C-alpha positions in Angstrom: 14.6 24.1 22.9 13.5 17.2 22.8 10.7 16.5 20.6 9.2 18.1 17.6 7.8 21.6 17.5 4.1 22.3 17.1 2.3 25.6 16.3 1.3 26.1 19.9 5.0 26.2 20.9 5.2 29.7 19.5 3.2 32.8 20.4 1.8 34.2 17.2 -1.2 36.2 18.4 -3.2 37.4 21.3 -3.0 35.2 24.4 -6.3 34.5 26.2 -6.5 36.5 29.4 -9.2 37.8 31.7 -7.9 41.4 31.9 -6.7 43.8 29.3 -4.5 46.8 29.6 -6.1 50.2 28.8 -5.2 51.3 25.3 -2.1 53.5 25.2 -2.4 56.7 23.3 0.7 55.8 21.4 3.1 52.9 20.8 6.7 53.0 19.6 8.2 50.1 17.7 11.8 49.7 16.6 12.8 47.7 13.5 16.2 45.9 13.7 17.7 43.4 11.3 20.1 42.6 8.5 19.9 44.6 5.3 17.7 42.9 2.7 15.5 41.1 5.3 12.5 43.5 4.7 12.7 45.8 7.7 11.5 48.9 5.8 8.8 46.9 4.0 7.6 45.6 7.3 7.5 49.2 8.6 5.4 50.2 5.6 3.0 47.3 6.2 2.6 48.4 9.8 2.1 52.1 8.8 -0.1 51.2 5.8 1.9 53.5 3.6 5.2 53.7 1.7 6.7 55.7 4.5 10.2 54.1 4.3 12.3 53.6 1.2 12.3 49.8 0.4 13.9 48.0 -2.5 14.1 44.4 -1.3 17.9 44.1 -1.9 20.9 43.0 0.1 22.6 46.4 -0.1 21.5 48.7 2.7 18.8 51.2 1.8 18.4 52.7 5.3 21.5 54.6 6.2 20.2 56.3 9.3 17.4 56.0 11.9 14.0 57.2 10.7 10.8 57.7 12.6 7.4 57.5 10.8 3.9 57.5 12.4 0.4 56.6 11.6 -3.0 56.9 13.4 -5.1 53.8 13.7 -8.9 53.8 13.3 -9.1 53.6 17.1 -7.1 56.8 17.5 -3.9 55.2 18.7 -0.7 56.6 17.3 1.8 53.9 16.1 5.4 55.2 15.8 7.8 53.0 13.8 11.6 53.6 13.9 13.6 52.0 11.0 17.3 51.5 11.7 20.4 50.8 9.4 21.2 47.2 8.7 22.3 45.7 12.0 25.2 43.9 10.5 26.4 46.8 8.5 28.5 47.3 11.6 30.7 44.3 10.7 33.6 44.9 10.9 32.5 47.0 13.9 31.3 50.4 12.4 31.2 53.0 15.1 29.0 55.3 13.0 26.5 52.6 12.5 26.4 51.7 16.2 25.9 55.4 17.0 23.1 55.6 14.4 21.3 52.5 15.8 21.6 53.9 19.3 20.0 57.1 18.0 16.7 55.4 18.1 16.6 56.1 21.9 16.4 59.8 21.1 13.7 59.3 18.4 11.7 57.2 20.8 12.1 59.7 23.5 13.9 56.9 25.4 10.8 54.8 25.6 10.3 51.8 23.4 7.3 49.4 23.6 8.7 46.6 21.5 11.8 45.8 19.4 11.0 43.9 16.1 13.9 41.7 15.0 13.3 41.0 11.3 14.5 37.9 9.5 13.6 36.7 5.9 12.3 33.2 5.4 14.0 33.3 1.9 17.4 33.4 3.5 19.2 31.1 5.9 20.8 32.6 8.9 24.3 34.0 8.3 27.0 33.5 10.9 26.7 37.1 11.8 22.9 36.8 12.3 23.5 33.9 14.7 25.1 36.3 17.0 22.0 38.5 17.3 21.4 37.9 21.0 25.0 38.9 21.9 24.8 42.0 19.7 21.5 43.1 21.1 22.7 42.6 24.6 25.8 44.6 23.9 23.9 47.5 22.3 20.8 47.7 24.6 21.4 45.6 27.7 20.0 42.3 29.0 16.4 43.6 29.4 16.0 44.0 25.6 14.9 40.4 25.3 11.8 41.1 27.4 10.7 43.5 24.6 11.8 41.5 21.6 9.5 40.1 18.9 10.8 38.1 15.9 9.2 39.0 12.6 9.6 36.6 9.7 9.1 38.2 6.3 8.4 36.5 3.0 5.8 34.2 4.5 4.8 33.4 0.9 8.1 31.4 0.5 6.7 28.8 2.8 3.8 28.3 0.5 6.1 28.1 -2.5 8.2 25.5 -0.7 5.2 23.7 0.6 6.4 23.7 4.2 5.0 25.0 7.5 6.8 27.5 9.8 7.3 24.6 12.2 8.9 22.4 9.6 11.1 25.3 8.6 12.2 26.0 12.1 12.9 22.2 12.7 15.7 22.6 10.2 17.0 25.8 11.7 18.1 25.2 15.4 19.7 28.7 15.5 16.3 30.3 14.9 14.9 28.3 17.7 17.7 29.6 20.0 16.8 33.2 19.1 13.1 32.6 19.6 13.8 31.1 23.0 15.6 34.3 24.0 12.3 36.2 23.4 9.9 33.6 24.9 9.0 32.4 21.4 7.2 35.6 20.3 7.0 35.7 16.5 4.8 36.8 13.7 4.8 36.1 10.0 4.6 39.0 7.5 4.0 39.1 3.7 4.9 42.5 2.4 4.4 42.0 -1.4 2.4 44.7 -3.3 -0.2 42.1 -4.4 -0.7 41.0 -0.8 -4.4 41.7 0.1 -5.2 44.5 2.5 -7.1 42.1 4.6 -4.1 39.8 5.0 -1.8 42.8 5.8 -4.3 44.1 8.4 -4.5 40.6 10.0 -0.7 40.2 10.3 -0.4 43.7 11.7 -3.1 43.0 14.3 -1.2 39.8 15.3 1.9 41.9 15.8 0.1 44.4 17.9 -1.4 41.6 20.0 2.1 40.5 20.7 3.1 44.0 21.5 0.3 44.1 24.0 1.5 40.8 25.5 5.0 42.4 25.9 3.3 45.3 27.7 1.4 43.0 30.0 4.5 41.0 30.9 6.5 44.1 31.6 3.7 45.7 33.7 3.0 48.3 31.0 6.5 49.7 31.4 8.3 50.5 28.2 11.9 49.6 27.5 14.2 52.2 29.1 17.8 52.7 28.0 20.4 52.2 30.7 22.2 55.3 29.4 21.1 58.8 28.6 21.1 59.9 25.0 24.1 62.1 25.6 26.0 59.1 27.1 25.1 56.9 24.1 26.6 59.5 21.7 29.9 59.7 23.7 32.9 58.3 22.0 33.8 56.2 25.0 30.4 54.4 25.1 30.4 53.8 21.3 34.0 52.7 21.3 33.3 50.3 24.2 30.4 48.7 22.4 32.3 48.5 19.2 35.2 46.8 21.1 32.9 44.2 22.5 31.4 43.4 19.1 34.9 43.2 17.5 36.0 40.8 20.2 32.9 38.7 19.6 33.6 38.7 15.8 37.2 37.7 16.1 37.5 35.6 19.3 34.1 34.5 20.6 32.9 31.0 20.1 29.4 30.4 19.1 28.5 29.5 22.6 29.9 32.8 23.9 28.2 34.8 21.3 24.8 33.5 22.2 23.7 34.3 25.8 21.5 31.1 25.7 24.3 29.0 24.4 24.7 27.3 27.8 21.0 26.6 27.8 21.4 24.8 24.4 24.4 22.9 25.8 22.3 21.9 28.8 19.5 20.8 26.5 21.9 18.6 24.6 23.2 17.1 27.8 19.6 16.5 29.0 18.8 15.0 25.7 21.8 12.6 26.0 20.8 11.7 29.5 17.2 11.1 28.3 18.5 8.8 25.5 20.7 6.9 28.1 17.7 6.5 30.4 15.5 5.4 27.5 18.1 2.9 26.3 18.5 1.6 29.9 14.7 1.3 30.3 14.5 -0.6 27.0 17.2 -3.0 28.2 15.6 -3.5 31.5 12.3 -4.1 29.8 13.9 -6.7 27.5 15.6 -8.4 30.4 12.3 -8.5 32.3 10.6 -10.0 29.3 13.3 -12.6 29.0 13.2 -13.3 32.7 9.4 -13.6 32.6 9.7 -15.9 29.6 12.2 -18.1 31.5 9.9 -18.2 34.5 7.0 -19.1 32.4 9.0 -21.9 30.7 10.1 -23.2 34.1 6.4 -23.2 35.2 5.4 -25.1 32.2 8.3 -27.6 32.6 7.4 -28.1 36.3 3.7 -28.6 35.4 4.6 -31.1 32.7 6.9 -32.9 35.2 4.1 -33.0 37.8 1.6 -34.3 35.3 4.1 -36.9 34.0 4.9 -38.0 37.5 1.2 -38.4 38.3 0.7 -40.4 35.1 3.7 -42.6 35.8 2.3 -43.2 39.3 -1.1 -44.2 37.9 0.4 -46.5 35.3 2.6 -48.1 38.0 -0.4 -48.7 40.2 -2.3 -50.2 37.3 0.6 -52.4 36.4 0.9 -53.6 40.0 -2.8 -54.4 40.1 -2.6 -56.3 36.8 0.4 -58.2 38.1 -1.5 -59.2 41.3 -4.5 -60.4 39.2 -2.2 -62.5 37.1 -0.6 -64.1 40.2 -4.1 -64.9 41.5 -5.1 -66.5 38.3 -1.9 -68.5 38.2 -2.6 -69.8 41.8 -6.2 -70.7 40.8 -5.0 -72.8 37.9 -2.5 -74.8 40.1 -5.3 -75.7 42.6 -7.4 -77.1 39.8 
């Protein structure tokens, strides 16, 4: 999850592909998230109406699962199910768990995508960091194949003069959650003054991602492992509540997150990469020093050879000069 992130690392719209799935007559989306993150407001943006009660506050507004629908211009029906605040179940609240599981009944046990809603105005709480574990406990492993992260309050990025990539660079836990759903995410701005054009554009990006989810799952919706009757049974609800309580009280962060081992592996790989890089730099420096020594030795040898040649020439000249002097001296004696 090394290196900096760039926009292309995340899927925020329709992937280029040669074939498209035929349009489904209806799609069912489930909103999940912490109270105050804008689940209901996001649902209203998707439905293009004030279908769900939304007050933009931390206290839970949605107390039970609700299903609302709208018909798009192309005739497709979009069903949106709003759920109680996911972390209203801490400490493990059996009634909240039962209510969230009720979405299987409202969806007629078929869900096209699960929208995990986070607010860009809030940092992840310790409870929210356990999202992967909680979703796995409630819905099973395959839920991540249908998960899309929705970031609300996109306008806060503009206010803070940062990009989504810069924001995520400072939030490694968000990157873990995104990795669990193959980096599928979309930004939403749900303010009343947000233009209709912008709202339509962000909804279309979301539906493009829903279509991507459908393609990757061979057009098969998410199916619950258990029947609706089983999910409402005290034994099933108690078992799920027990797991969540255990996570809350005993589980380490690595155990809470199903991709914790992946993060640890990434850290190990990063450390190994740093060691390799450091070793490479040392080898490069040693090679440079060795090359410098060899070059210095070559220059010294060359100077030695040149000096030896000059000494030889000077010696020969000196010998010739001495011979000439001796000849002159002999000539003077004869005279």
